Structures are given as C-alpha cells and as structure tokens.
ZATORLUM-811581 format. One line per field, with one value per residue: x, y, z of N, C-alpha, C in turn; residue number from 1. Coordinates in nm, 3 decimals, m for minus. Example, Ala and Ser with C-alpha at 12.3 -4.5 7.8 and 13.67 -1.06 7.14 Angstrom:
REM ZATORLUM-811581
n.x (1.319 | 1.285)
n.y (m0.569 | m0.225)
n.z (0.780 | 0.708)
ca.x (1.230 | 1.367)
ca.y (m0.450 | m0.106)
ca.z (0.780 | 0.714)
c.x (1.320 | 1.290)
c.y (m0.330 | 0.003)
c.z (0.780 | 0.787)
pos (1 | 2)
REM end
This chain:
REM ZATORLUM-811581
n.x (m25.060 | m24.932 | m24.671 | m24.603 | m24.597 | m24.379 | m24.172 | m24.171 | m24.115 | m23.872 | m23.640 | m23.658 | m23.570 | m23.292 | m23.236 | m23.312 | m23.135 | m22.889 | m22.907 | m22.909 | m22.651 | m22.387 | m22.096 | m21.926 | m21.649 | m21.461 | m21.328 | m20.998 | m20.642 | m20.374 | m20.046 | m19.826 | m19.606 | m19.493 | m19.483 | m19.398 | m19.454 | m19.364 | m19.257 | m19.358 | m19.608 | m19.659 | m19.617 | m19.381 | m19.071 | m18.834 | m18.618 | m18.439 | m18.313 | m18.296 | m18.497 | m18.735 | m18.901 | m18.999 | m18.953 | m19.170 | m19.366 | m19.682 | m19.974 | m20.291 | m20.647 | m20.921 | m21.267 | m21.561 | m21.846 | m22.060 | m22.148 | m22.009 | m21.871 | m21.613 | m21.468 | m21.184 | m20.900 | m20.595 | m20.252 | m19.966 | m19.614 | m19.304 | m18.959 | m18.844 | m18.743 | m18.918 | m19.050 | m19.238 | m19.472 | m19.422 | m19.154 | m19.067 | m18.892 | m18.988 | m18.857 | m18.582 | m18.532 | m18.718 | m18.994 | m19.273 | m19.604 | m19.905 | m20.248 | m20.552 | m20.904 | m21.109 | m21.344 | m21.388 | m21.481 | m21.572 | m21.558 | m21.637 | m21.758 | m21.611 | m21.599 | m21.484 | m21.174 | m21.016 | m21.064 | m21.121 | m21.100 | m21.223 | m21.124 | m21.180 | m21.152 | m21.075 | m20.794 | m20.529 | m20.223 | m19.890 | m19.593 | m19.289 | m19.351 | m19.578 | m19.912 | m20.170 | m20.436 | m20.567 | m20.710 | m20.756 | m20.768 | m20.821 | m20.731 | m20.736 | m20.635 | m20.773 | m20.670 | m20.798 | m20.744 | m20.872 | m21.078 | m20.977 | m20.731 | m20.578 | m20.428 | m20.332 | m20.315 | m20.245 | m20.303 | m20.288 | m20.391 | m20.314 | m20.475 | m20.377 | m20.531 | m20.482 | m20.246 | m19.994 | m19.964 | m19.858 | m19.982 | m19.966 | m19.848 | m19.934 | m19.839 | m19.900 | m19.836 | m19.968 | m20.047 | m20.336 | m20.526)
n.y (15.004 | 15.217 | 15.196 | 14.945 | 15.011 | 15.189 | 15.011 | 14.851 | 15.032 | 15.150 | 14.972 | 14.979 | 15.232 | 15.212 | 15.025 | 15.158 | 15.374 | 15.244 | 15.149 | 15.381 | 15.482 | 15.473 | 15.303 | 15.284 | 15.209 | 15.465 | 15.518 | 15.394 | 15.392 | 15.167 | 15.066 | 14.794 | 14.574 | 14.267 | 13.908 | 13.612 | 13.269 | 12.971 | 12.725 | 12.609 | 12.534 | 12.285 | 12.191 | 12.249 | 12.159 | 12.278 | 12.324 | 12.501 | 12.727 | 12.997 | 13.034 | 13.016 | 13.237 | 13.504 | 13.842 | 14.118 | 14.378 | 14.547 | 14.707 | 14.847 | 14.886 | 14.987 | 14.968 | 15.043 | 14.833 | 14.777 | 14.813 | 14.595 | 14.474 | 14.497 | 14.581 | 14.477 | 14.536 | 14.415 | 14.446 | 14.265 | 14.200 | 14.022 | 13.940 | 13.629 | 13.280 | 13.037 | 12.733 | 12.469 | 12.241 | 11.989 | 11.992 | 12.130 | 12.406 | 12.733 | 12.971 | 13.189 | 13.428 | 13.604 | 13.839 | 13.791 | 13.861 | 13.922 | 13.967 | 14.039 | 14.028 | 14.080 | 14.006 | 14.146 | 14.041 | 14.184 | 14.153 | 14.356 | 14.697 | 14.981 | 15.165 | 15.065 | 15.017 | 14.788 | 14.523 | 14.196 | 14.004 | 13.811 | 13.699 | 13.652 | 13.563 | 13.605 | 13.551 | 13.650 | 13.553 | 13.632 | 13.512 | 13.542 | 13.433 | 13.301 | 13.252 | 13.241 | 13.132 | 13.189 | 13.118 | 13.320 | 13.285 | 13.391 | 13.548 | 13.829 | 14.130 | 14.445 | 14.763 | 15.059 | 15.397 | 15.682 | 15.665 | 15.730 | 15.627 | 15.308 | 15.022 | 14.722 | 14.380 | 14.075 | 13.738 | 13.481 | 13.185 | 13.083 | 12.920 | 12.739 | 12.745 | 12.679 | 12.520 | 12.652 | 12.772 | 12.749 | 12.633 | 12.853 | 13.047 | 13.380 | 13.674 | 13.990 | 14.329 | 14.643 | 14.991 | 15.179 | 15.447)
n.z (4.732 | 4.608 | 4.713 | 4.607 | 4.335 | 4.332 | 4.405 | 4.182 | 3.971 | 4.045 | 3.994 | 3.715 | 3.648 | 3.678 | 3.483 | 3.246 | 3.265 | 3.247 | 2.988 | 2.844 | 2.833 | 2.617 | 2.556 | 2.334 | 2.142 | 1.992 | 1.659 | 1.634 | 1.605 | 1.617 | 1.734 | 1.755 | 1.928 | 1.827 | 1.860 | 1.696 | 1.706 | 1.597 | 1.664 | 1.906 | 1.833 | 1.754 | 1.496 | 1.362 | 1.229 | 1.294 | 1.550 | 1.665 | 1.910 | 1.842 | 1.663 | 1.796 | 1.892 | 1.696 | 1.640 | 1.561 | 1.404 | 1.424 | 1.292 | 1.367 | 1.324 | 1.505 | 1.581 | 1.747 | 1.772 | 1.931 | 2.281 | 2.390 | 2.184 | 1.944 | 1.627 | 1.449 | 1.248 | 1.147 | 1.056 | 1.042 | 1.065 | 1.010 | 0.978 | 0.888 | 0.887 | 0.706 | 0.753 | 0.645 | 0.804 | 0.699 | 0.647 | 0.424 | 0.307 | 0.275 | 0.252 | 0.350 | 0.589 | 0.479 | 0.446 | 0.641 | 0.608 | 0.769 | 0.769 | 0.931 | 0.991 | 1.261 | 1.525 | 1.839 | 2.150 | 2.434 | 2.789 | 2.963 | 2.929 | 2.755 | 2.952 | 3.179 | 3.356 | 3.311 | 3.084 | 3.008 | 2.705 | 2.423 | 2.101 | 1.751 | 1.406 | 1.059 | 0.851 | 0.622 | 0.477 | 0.359 | 0.236 | 0.091 | m0.226 | m0.160 | m0.064 | 0.182 | 0.407 | 0.737 | 1.060 | 1.320 | 1.668 | 1.992 | 2.310 | 2.535 | 2.712 | 2.774 | 2.861 | 2.974 | 2.917 | 2.992 | 2.798 | 2.552 | 2.490 | 2.473 | 2.617 | 2.486 | 2.536 | 2.387 | 2.294 | 2.062 | 1.887 | 1.575 | 1.336 | 1.059 | 0.746 | 0.487 | 0.260 | 0.273 | 0.519 | 0.842 | 1.156 | 1.432 | 1.714 | 1.814 | 1.963 | 2.114 | 2.218 | 2.257 | 2.183 | 2.139 | 2.001)
ca.x (m25.045 | m24.831 | m24.540 | m24.580 | m24.561 | m24.242 | m24.083 | m24.167 | m24.056 | m23.736 | m23.541 | m23.666 | m23.487 | m23.155 | m23.227 | m23.313 | m23.012 | m22.780 | m22.922 | m22.891 | m22.509 | m22.314 | m21.951 | m21.880 | m21.515 | m21.443 | m21.221 | m20.865 | m20.528 | m20.280 | m19.916 | m19.804 | m19.488 | m19.549 | m19.398 | m19.450 | m19.396 | m19.403 | m19.203 | m19.442 | m19.742 | m19.676 | m19.603 | m19.260 | m18.958 | m18.716 | m18.614 | m18.331 | m18.358 | m18.307 | m18.620 | m18.855 | m18.983 | m18.952 | m19.013 | m19.229 | m19.448 | m19.817 | m20.060 | m20.430 | m20.759 | m21.028 | m21.392 | m21.667 | m21.971 | m22.157 | m22.080 | m21.925 | m21.808 | m21.535 | m21.416 | m21.041 | m20.822 | m20.455 | m20.148 | m19.846 | m19.505 | m19.178 | m18.864 | m18.815 | m18.734 | m19.048 | m19.043 | m19.369 | m19.475 | m19.368 | m19.011 | m19.039 | m18.854 | m19.042 | m18.762 | m18.498 | m18.521 | m18.815 | m19.096 | m19.405 | m19.710 | m20.035 | m20.353 | m20.674 | m21.022 | m21.158 | m21.439 | m21.342 | m21.593 | m21.521 | m21.640 | m21.690 | m21.757 | m21.492 | m21.604 | m21.402 | m21.030 | m20.964 | m21.167 | m21.075 | m21.175 | m21.197 | m21.121 | m21.179 | m21.173 | m21.021 | m20.675 | m20.457 | m20.079 | m19.803 | m19.451 | m19.225 | m19.459 | m19.681 | m20.027 | m20.252 | m20.539 | m20.563 | m20.819 | m20.700 | m20.857 | m20.739 | m20.781 | m20.650 | m20.677 | m20.772 | m20.659 | m20.856 | m20.692 | m20.957 | m21.162 | m20.910 | m20.612 | m20.592 | m20.317 | m20.389 | m20.232 | m20.318 | m20.242 | m20.373 | m20.344 | m20.356 | m20.492 | m20.358 | m20.644 | m20.434 | m20.121 | m19.873 | m19.971 | m19.846 | m20.043 | m19.866 | m19.892 | m19.908 | m19.856 | m19.872 | m19.866 | m19.975 | m20.123 | m20.428 | m20.595)
ca.y (15.000 | 15.317 | 15.135 | 14.840 | 15.081 | 15.238 | 14.896 | 14.804 | 15.133 | 15.182 | 14.900 | 15.020 | 15.352 | 15.170 | 14.958 | 15.259 | 15.451 | 15.162 | 15.138 | 15.510 | 15.511 | 15.392 | 15.306 | 15.225 | 15.259 | 15.547 | 15.464 | 15.406 | 15.334 | 15.112 | 15.011 | 14.680 | 14.490 | 14.133 | 13.789 | 13.498 | 13.146 | 12.855 | 12.600 | 12.547 | 12.511 | 12.142 | 12.147 | 12.300 | 12.071 | 12.357 | 12.331 | 12.585 | 12.827 | 13.129 | 13.039 | 12.998 | 13.357 | 13.605 | 13.972 | 14.188 | 14.495 | 14.542 | 14.824 | 14.802 | 14.979 | 14.937 | 15.044 | 14.983 | 14.790 | 14.795 | 14.828 | 14.479 | 14.418 | 14.585 | 14.525 | 14.505 | 14.495 | 14.425 | 14.405 | 14.233 | 14.149 | 13.981 | 13.871 | 13.500 | 13.161 | 12.969 | 12.591 | 12.405 | 12.127 | 11.870 | 12.010 | 12.214 | 12.543 | 12.831 | 13.081 | 13.226 | 13.571 | 13.684 | 13.907 | 13.732 | 13.958 | 13.863 | 14.063 | 13.970 | 14.103 | 14.005 | 14.064 | 14.140 | 14.033 | 14.231 | 14.119 | 14.481 | 14.807 | 15.066 | 15.248 | 15.000 | 15.029 | 14.662 | 14.436 | 14.078 | 13.984 | 13.701 | 13.749 | 13.553 | 13.625 | 13.538 | 13.622 | 13.615 | 13.572 | 13.628 | 13.491 | 13.531 | 13.433 | 13.209 | 13.312 | 13.144 | 13.183 | 13.136 | 13.152 | 13.360 | 13.270 | 13.426 | 13.619 | 13.940 | 14.228 | 14.585 | 14.861 | 15.182 | 15.522 | 15.799 | 15.638 | 15.780 | 15.545 | 15.173 | 14.928 | 14.593 | 14.259 | 13.979 | 13.608 | 13.409 | 13.069 | 13.104 | 12.791 | 12.745 | 12.690 | 12.640 | 12.443 | 12.731 | 12.840 | 12.665 | 12.677 | 12.919 | 13.143 | 13.521 | 13.754 | 14.131 | 14.433 | 14.765 | 15.106 | 15.230 | 15.568)
ca.z (4.588 | 4.575 | 4.744 | 4.507 | 4.211 | 4.348 | 4.402 | 4.044 | 3.884 | 4.087 | 3.913 | 3.575 | 3.633 | 3.658 | 3.353 | 3.140 | 3.278 | 3.195 | 2.844 | 2.779 | 2.818 | 2.521 | 2.571 | 2.209 | 2.111 | 1.873 | 1.575 | 1.695 | 1.534 | 1.714 | 1.695 | 1.843 | 1.925 | 1.808 | 1.861 | 1.621 | 1.761 | 1.516 | 1.720 | 2.009 | 1.781 | 1.730 | 1.358 | 1.298 | 1.256 | 1.331 | 1.696 | 1.716 | 2.008 | 1.778 | 1.582 | 1.879 | 1.886 | 1.603 | 1.668 | 1.449 | 1.432 | 1.368 | 1.304 | 1.373 | 1.324 | 1.592 | 1.575 | 1.828 | 1.709 | 2.039 | 2.409 | 2.423 | 2.065 | 1.858 | 1.503 | 1.441 | 1.131 | 1.186 | 0.963 | 1.120 | 0.983 | 1.072 | 0.890 | 0.948 | 0.803 | 0.711 | 0.721 | 0.662 | 0.896 | 0.633 | 0.629 | 0.308 | 0.342 | 0.180 | 0.237 | 0.465 | 0.615 | 0.404 | 0.523 | 0.658 | 0.633 | 0.804 | 0.798 | 0.971 | 1.036 | 1.376 | 1.618 | 1.978 | 2.244 | 2.563 | 2.905 | 3.016 | 2.834 | 2.758 | 3.073 | 3.281 | 3.343 | 3.254 | 3.030 | 2.934 | 2.581 | 2.330 | 1.963 | 1.645 | 1.276 | 0.941 | 0.809 | 0.500 | 0.496 | 0.242 | 0.264 | m0.039 | m0.327 | m0.111 | 0.004 | 0.255 | 0.497 | 0.872 | 1.151 | 1.450 | 1.783 | 2.106 | 2.427 | 2.571 | 2.812 | 2.732 | 2.968 | 2.924 | 2.971 | 2.963 | 2.680 | 2.432 | 2.465 | 2.526 | 2.613 | 2.449 | 2.545 | 2.305 | 2.262 | 1.967 | 1.814 | 1.437 | 1.269 | 0.915 | 0.669 | 0.355 | 0.262 | 0.298 | 0.648 | 0.961 | 1.282 | 1.514 | 1.816 | 1.788 | 2.084 | 2.089 | 2.315 | 2.177 | 2.228 | 2.037 | 2.043)
c.x (m24.942 | m24.691 | m24.506 | m24.536 | m24.418 | m24.141 | m24.067 | m24.092 | m23.911 | m23.629 | m23.543 | m23.584 | m23.342 | m23.136 | m23.223 | m23.188 | m22.895 | m22.787 | m22.896 | m22.744 | m22.447 | m22.165 | m21.892 | m21.748 | m21.519 | m21.334 | m21.084 | m20.761 | m20.429 | m20.149 | m19.878 | m19.667 | m19.540 | m19.441 | m19.470 | m19.379 | m19.450 | m19.360 | m19.294 | m19.584 | m19.764 | m19.658 | m19.481 | m19.143 | m18.833 | m18.715 | m18.504 | m18.388 | m18.378 | m18.435 | m18.746 | m18.949 | m18.920 | m19.027 | m19.070 | m19.305 | m19.584 | m19.882 | m20.203 | m20.526 | m20.868 | m21.149 | m21.495 | m21.788 | m22.086 | m22.078 | m21.980 | m21.853 | m21.737 | m21.496 | m21.271 | m20.986 | m20.676 | m20.365 | m20.021 | m19.739 | m19.382 | m19.089 | m18.824 | m18.795 | m18.866 | m19.032 | m19.180 | m19.359 | m19.422 | m19.219 | m18.973 | m19.007 | m18.904 | m18.946 | m18.684 | m18.494 | m18.614 | m18.919 | m19.227 | m19.502 | m19.838 | m20.133 | m20.478 | m20.782 | m21.086 | m21.266 | m21.384 | m21.465 | m21.540 | m21.616 | m21.709 | m21.685 | m21.628 | m21.493 | m21.508 | m21.253 | m20.970 | m21.081 | m21.101 | m21.159 | m21.134 | m21.201 | m21.117 | m21.206 | m21.120 | m20.903 | m20.615 | m20.309 | m20.008 | m19.660 | m19.385 | m19.335 | m19.574 | m19.788 | m20.104 | m20.354 | m20.525 | m20.683 | m20.758 | m20.805 | m20.775 | m20.812 | m20.685 | m20.707 | m20.669 | m20.767 | m20.701 | m20.795 | m20.777 | m21.043 | m21.102 | m20.790 | m20.627 | m20.460 | m20.380 | m20.284 | m20.310 | m20.236 | m20.339 | m20.307 | m20.401 | m20.354 | m20.474 | m20.473 | m20.602 | m20.296 | m19.997 | m19.879 | m19.962 | m19.932 | m19.932 | m19.930 | m19.852 | m19.937 | m19.828 | m19.906 | m19.864 | m20.057 | m20.208 | m20.496 | m20.641)
c.y (15.102 | 15.262 | 15.026 | 14.902 | 15.131 | 15.124 | 14.843 | 14.903 | 15.164 | 15.105 | 14.940 | 15.146 | 15.314 | 15.103 | 15.061 | 15.345 | 15.374 | 15.153 | 15.270 | 15.546 | 15.415 | 15.412 | 15.234 | 15.292 | 15.344 | 15.486 | 15.493 | 15.337 | 15.285 | 15.070 | 14.908 | 14.618 | 14.347 | 14.026 | 13.677 | 13.374 | 13.027 | 12.724 | 12.533 | 12.522 | 12.366 | 12.100 | 12.205 | 12.208 | 12.146 | 12.378 | 12.420 | 12.694 | 12.964 | 13.144 | 13.028 | 13.116 | 13.455 | 13.733 | 14.033 | 14.310 | 14.477 | 14.678 | 14.774 | 14.919 | 14.914 | 15.028 | 14.971 | 14.949 | 14.811 | 14.809 | 14.715 | 14.418 | 14.527 | 14.508 | 14.567 | 14.455 | 14.517 | 14.378 | 14.387 | 14.177 | 14.116 | 13.918 | 13.742 | 13.393 | 13.088 | 12.827 | 12.530 | 12.284 | 11.999 | 11.881 | 12.096 | 12.356 | 12.638 | 12.946 | 13.104 | 13.378 | 13.659 | 13.744 | 13.827 | 13.845 | 13.883 | 13.976 | 13.985 | 14.071 | 14.019 | 14.081 | 14.041 | 14.143 | 14.064 | 14.192 | 14.243 | 14.588 | 14.886 | 15.164 | 15.194 | 15.013 | 14.906 | 14.580 | 14.318 | 14.063 | 13.856 | 13.758 | 13.632 | 13.620 | 13.539 | 13.620 | 13.568 | 13.642 | 13.568 | 13.610 | 13.461 | 13.537 | 13.342 | 13.283 | 13.203 | 13.213 | 13.117 | 13.187 | 13.190 | 13.349 | 13.298 | 13.497 | 13.733 | 14.024 | 14.366 | 14.672 | 14.996 | 15.302 | 15.635 | 15.784 | 15.691 | 15.695 | 15.412 | 15.099 | 14.792 | 14.483 | 14.148 | 13.852 | 13.532 | 13.279 | 13.085 | 12.969 | 12.809 | 12.677 | 12.643 | 12.577 | 12.523 | 12.812 | 12.737 | 12.720 | 12.744 | 13.010 | 13.283 | 13.596 | 13.899 | 14.215 | 14.563 | 14.874 | 15.153 | 15.355 | 15.649)
c.z (4.541 | 4.600 | 4.644 | 4.375 | 4.218 | 4.341 | 4.260 | 3.954 | 3.918 | 4.007 | 3.766 | 3.549 | 3.606 | 3.523 | 3.242 | 3.145 | 3.218 | 3.043 | 2.773 | 2.761 | 2.718 | 2.544 | 2.451 | 2.170 | 1.983 | 1.787 | 1.637 | 1.607 | 1.640 | 1.652 | 1.801 | 1.820 | 1.922 | 1.818 | 1.787 | 1.673 | 1.681 | 1.581 | 1.820 | 1.963 | 1.742 | 1.585 | 1.288 | 1.331 | 1.303 | 1.482 | 1.750 | 1.806 | 1.943 | 1.698 | 1.665 | 1.871 | 1.790 | 1.628 | 1.541 | 1.497 | 1.367 | 1.383 | 1.300 | 1.363 | 1.407 | 1.578 | 1.659 | 1.744 | 1.806 | 2.170 | 2.437 | 2.303 | 1.986 | 1.733 | 1.493 | 1.308 | 1.168 | 1.072 | 1.044 | 1.028 | 1.064 | 0.966 | 0.958 | 0.842 | 0.817 | 0.661 | 0.747 | 0.752 | 0.833 | 0.603 | 0.509 | 0.353 | 0.234 | 0.157 | 0.364 | 0.474 | 0.534 | 0.498 | 0.523 | 0.690 | 0.663 | 0.830 | 0.836 | 1.007 | 1.144 | 1.450 | 1.758 | 2.067 | 2.384 | 2.676 | 2.961 | 2.908 | 2.846 | 2.875 | 3.180 | 3.250 | 3.274 | 3.204 | 2.958 | 2.807 | 2.510 | 2.190 | 1.865 | 1.513 | 1.163 | 0.891 | 0.681 | 0.526 | 0.362 | 0.291 | 0.130 | m0.146 | m0.287 | m0.033 | 0.076 | 0.342 | 0.633 | 0.950 | 1.285 | 1.560 | 1.908 | 2.218 | 2.459 | 2.682 | 2.751 | 2.856 | 2.911 | 2.996 | 2.917 | 2.836 | 2.550 | 2.393 | 2.537 | 2.515 | 2.589 | 2.459 | 2.477 | 2.287 | 2.173 | 1.924 | 1.674 | 1.365 | 1.118 | 0.843 | 0.531 | 0.369 | 0.301 | 0.426 | 0.760 | 1.073 | 1.363 | 1.616 | 1.774 | 1.917 | 2.049 | 2.211 | 2.238 | 2.243 | 2.112 | 2.090 | 1.925)
pos (1 | 2 | 3 | 4 | 5 | 6 | 7 | 8 | 9 | 10 | 11 | 12 | 13 | 14 | 15 | 16 | 17 | 18 | 19 | 20 | 21 | 22 | 23 | 24 | 25 | 26 | 27 | 28 | 29 | 30 | 31 | 32 | 33 | 34 | 35 | 36 | 37 | 38 | 39 | 40 | 41 | 42 | 43 | 44 | 45 | 46 | 47 | 48 | 49 | 50 | 51 | 52 | 53 | 54 | 55 | 56 | 57 | 58 | 59 | 60 | 61 | 62 | 63 | 64 | 65 | 66 | 67 | 68 | 69 | 70 | 71 | 72 | 73 | 74 | 75 | 76 | 77 | 78 | 79 | 80 | 81 | 82 | 83 | 84 | 85 | 86 | 87 | 88 | 89 | 90 | 91 | 92 | 93 | 94 | 95 | 96 | 97 | 98 | 99 | 100 | 101 | 102 | 103 | 104 | 105 | 106 | 107 | 108 | 109 | 110 | 111 | 112 | 113 | 114 | 115 | 116 | 117 | 118 | 119 | 120 | 121 | 122 | 123 | 124 | 125 | 126 | 127 | 128 | 129 | 130 | 131 | 132 | 133 | 134 | 135 | 136 | 137 | 138 | 139 | 140 | 141 | 142 | 143 | 144 | 145 | 146 | 147 | 148 | 149 | 150 | 151 | 152 | 153 | 154 | 155 | 156 | 157 | 158 | 159 | 160 | 161 | 162 | 163 | 164 | 165 | 166 | 167 | 168 | 169 | 170 | 171 | 172 | 173 | 174 | 175 | 176 | 177)
REM end
C-alpha cells in the first residue's frame, strides 16, 4: 500500500510543479518590417510587378493572458495605390493604416526557444478618407531570447469585412521586448 501511494503521488508532484510555473509574457513593445500583398489575394485587378508587395512598418503592444495566450494590438502602415476588387481606384500613393486587436494562441509557453502560434482578431483600416474593417487570421513563429526579447515572424490573410477593404496578405518580421 505504501508503494501504491508513492506511485499515485509521484505524478502529482510533476503536475503541481508544472502548474506552479507561469510563463506569461510581460508587456512588450515591438517594431516590425511589414509587407502588404493585394495581388495574390484573388481580388485585385492590378497585376503590375511593382504593386505585388508594398513595404511598410508596424508597431505592436503584446501582453500575456496566460501561458499559451497573448493579446496583441498592432498599428501598421504603408504608402500604396489602392484599387478595389471591382476596379475602383481609391487613391494613388496614399497612406494605408491598419490597426488590429488579436489573440495569439501559442503551441508552447514563453519558456521555449521557439513556439509556433495562430492568431485571429478584428481590425480597422483607413486609406485616404475611406474606413473599413477586416478579420486578420494567420500563423507565425515566436523566437524567445531570455524571456525579455522576442523575434516574431507572422503571416496573415486579412479578410475584408466592408466595401472599402480588399482581402489581402500581410507579412511581418519584428522584434518585441
């Protein structure tokens, strides 16, 4: 009976030990190099090579919710020509601003060096005098450097929810800490 008790209690030690460690991300600010791709999203009539990928910058705020979930707010921008899927041109060379609030679901905790993640949320965009909403859905990789700095690789498909937002791809690489 003593051995049976030890066999039963031994695994409980690991469970309680695992539950006692929190690897919740502290608040972090990030800066990201971004690429916006409207042509390969299936709804842009503009096929010129120069318009395939437009560069931009983004800033982000990250906050851990739990060991496997983080909250993210991002503001991204790029100067580009914006042509709606029906051929209507909204502008040339204006600033596209997109902000979104998302939840990041990490496969592993921030204790691990690398953690794949999925992300989804809701976003708002502004181009010239046009506003719209989009649904960002994507995946990425988080590289952890000493629980204080992170390298984030991200790829999203942004589904337009209103008339003035085209579906498009968004890619970014950034550092947060």
